[in-house]
C-alpha positions, 0 to 999 in steps of 0.5 A: 533852711539849706533847702530854701537857700539852695532853691533861691541860689537855683532860681538866681541862677536861673535868671542869669543862665536864660538871660530872664529880667530880675525883678525883685518883686518877683523873687519875693513872691517866689522866696514867698512860696518857697517858704510856704511849700516849706511850712505846708501851706497854700498861696494866694498872689494878687499880680496885676496885669502885665506884672509876670504871672506867665514868669512866675508859673515858669520859674516856679517850674524850672526850680523845682526840678524833682518835682510834679507841677501842674499849671491850670489855665482857663483857656486853650489861648492861655495854654498855647500862649504858656507853651510858646513862651515856656519852650521859647525860654527853656529852648525846649519841650521835652519837660513839659506836657499840654492839655486842652480841647483838640488834643486826644485823650491818649495824648493827655493820659501820656503825658500826664504820665510821662510830663514832670509838667502840665499845662491845662485847662480845666475843663480837659483835665477835669475829664481825664481825673474823672476816667483816670483819678490817680493820674494826679497824684504826682503833682506837688505844686498846683498853680491855678492861673486866673484863680478869681475865675473858679468862684460863682458870681451868684448863687444858683437857683436851686440853692435858693428855692426847693419846692418854690421855698427858701432854702436858708442856711449858711454858707458853712452849712452847705458844700463849699464846692456849691460856690465853684463854678464847673468843673471846679467842683470836681477839681477840687474832689479830684486833685491832691490835698497836701500839694502846695496850691498857689492861686495868682490873679490880677482881680482879687478885689471884686465881690459876688453873692452867696445866699446865707440865713440872712438872704442874698450877702455880698462877700469879698471873694477874696474871702471866699476863695480862702475857704472854699477853693483851698484844702488846707487851712494855712493860707499866705495871702500876697497882695498887691499892696504887701508888694508895693510896700515891700518890693521894687513892684511900683517901678514896673507898675509905672510902665504899664499905667493905663489913663481912661477917657471918658468919651459922651456921645449924645443921642437925643433919640437913645436917650429917650428910649433909654430914660423910659425903659430905665424907669419901667426898671426901677418900677420892677425892681421896687416891686421885687423887692417888696414881695422878696424883701426876705431875699434880698435884705438891704445893703448899706445904700439903696444903691447897692440894694438895687445892685444886688437884685440885678445881678442876682435876680436869676434866682427868682423861679424861671417862670417869675413874671417880674423876673421875665419883664425885668431880663426882657427890659434889661436886655433891650436896654443893653441892645440899644446902648451896645448894639446898632439901630437896625438890630434892636429895632425889630425887637423894640417894635413888640407891644411892651415897648411901644406901651413903655415909651407912649406912657413915659414919653407921650410918643411913638418908638418908631419916631425915635429910633435912630437911623445910625450908631452915634458911637460907631460914627465918634469911633470913626472920627477917633480912629481916622485921627489916631490911624494917621498918627500911626498907632494900633487901635483896640476896638471892644464891643460886646456883639459880633453884629456890631463889630461886623458893622463897625468894620464894615464902616471902617472899611468904607473910610478906606482906613487899612489894616482893619481886622476883627476878632469874634467867638467864631473866627478860626485864624485867630492866631494869624489875624494876631501877627498881623495885627502885632506887624502891621503899623497902623493897625486896628483890630475889632473885638467881641469878649468871646475873642478878647479873654486871657489875651493881651496886646502890648502893641495897642497903645489906644483901647477904644471901649464901645459899650461898658460891662457891668462888673468892675472886675470885668471893666478892669480886665478889659482895660488892662489888655493893653499895656501903657494904653489909653483907654477910650470909654464911650457912653451916651451921656444924660443916660443911664450909662453915664451914670454906669460908667462913671460909679465903673471908674471910681470904683476902678480908681478905689480897688485898683489905684496904682494903675489907673488914672483919670485923664484931666482928673 
């Protein structure tokens, strides 16, 4: 007990010495981790965006000054951000090291041997430990940032089929590493089992799919994480509900409140295209359910059953004609909703789509492909309005070609300080600095570019097109803090229904930090 008290006093002294804000909920989390380490337990922490997962990682690294601490974070960008924070806060970088792509193997191995604290990406760490497994032995505490990303969202093809026959078996009968994405199936074996593993994420309320004796089933990701990742059965789980109930967390949540405004965009031609393709997709799903009902058993509602088939259709064999057709239809609908007409026009000119439009609408498809994107026109109106008020604006879109087209159209309107980040952008840090420095500014992002980045400077976030999962959508809208999020959708189409479902599920799962304008 005296050791526990000494560590807590050390924590308080550290906060005062380095002039860090003293937040009750962060102290409560760290105190719980100290107790868990003492009792030989692992920990899962659900902590919403903007509430200081990086700060908690830093404080843990500092108070356990005689122990090795390994921090695993998803991307190079998050490693770099953590490196900057640790160095700036402590005034030195001689007590920790980083392991990520672009760092030589010699420096990686030297850091693992000589630095007490390591910040690493999973892939770089796994590659080193595959060659030098003993280098992991010195770490007493392992912090896994965005721990939810270690799970597969759906079963793999080889888990379902063996020689084209269902391979039925319960989750407990399979190696649990099959539920982990690469390289966590490797890291689980290589990292020391007797260390205290601490998993942190802002989104631990989603679902994923596993294959059991009863076919594909929906499981809670928190339960699966507890069962398949952590080496110790004794586990402390800290949820946002618990933090709100027992600490001052609510006061800080209100600082980061997100206001969502659904923005309808009407386009009669888009409506016809989307409706025709959606009806054909429904026919394919019904046929899959008829033929493969054993793999896709009914859920509590028909909607949930259809969602399950759509999200796990990859388990069907690669040459399955229904799977091939469904994926082509889904891709076409995705392009219509998220891309520009000049991009998807050629794709829709194929016989499959011509016949579908003729069958359901009695029209020639060439007559109903729009000349321009109604969504981009709407975004121009919104950006001009908010830029005149001096606001920084983020626009998130799924496709690079859409981002480029949007950037050009905004430039044509003489809107100043327009920047763009995609997965192919090399000078990412310089662009981010310009966006943060200049006001007003507009930053257009694609999903690869937005990954693991936060933008507290932005007051407006425009979502050009939505994505399918509640978790991904929530992470996307929380890129900024204290922001207004405008979600565009084509009205009276499948997309409107999808937006409505996603928003209602986000409110149900993350009620503390989002509000809907007008509700």
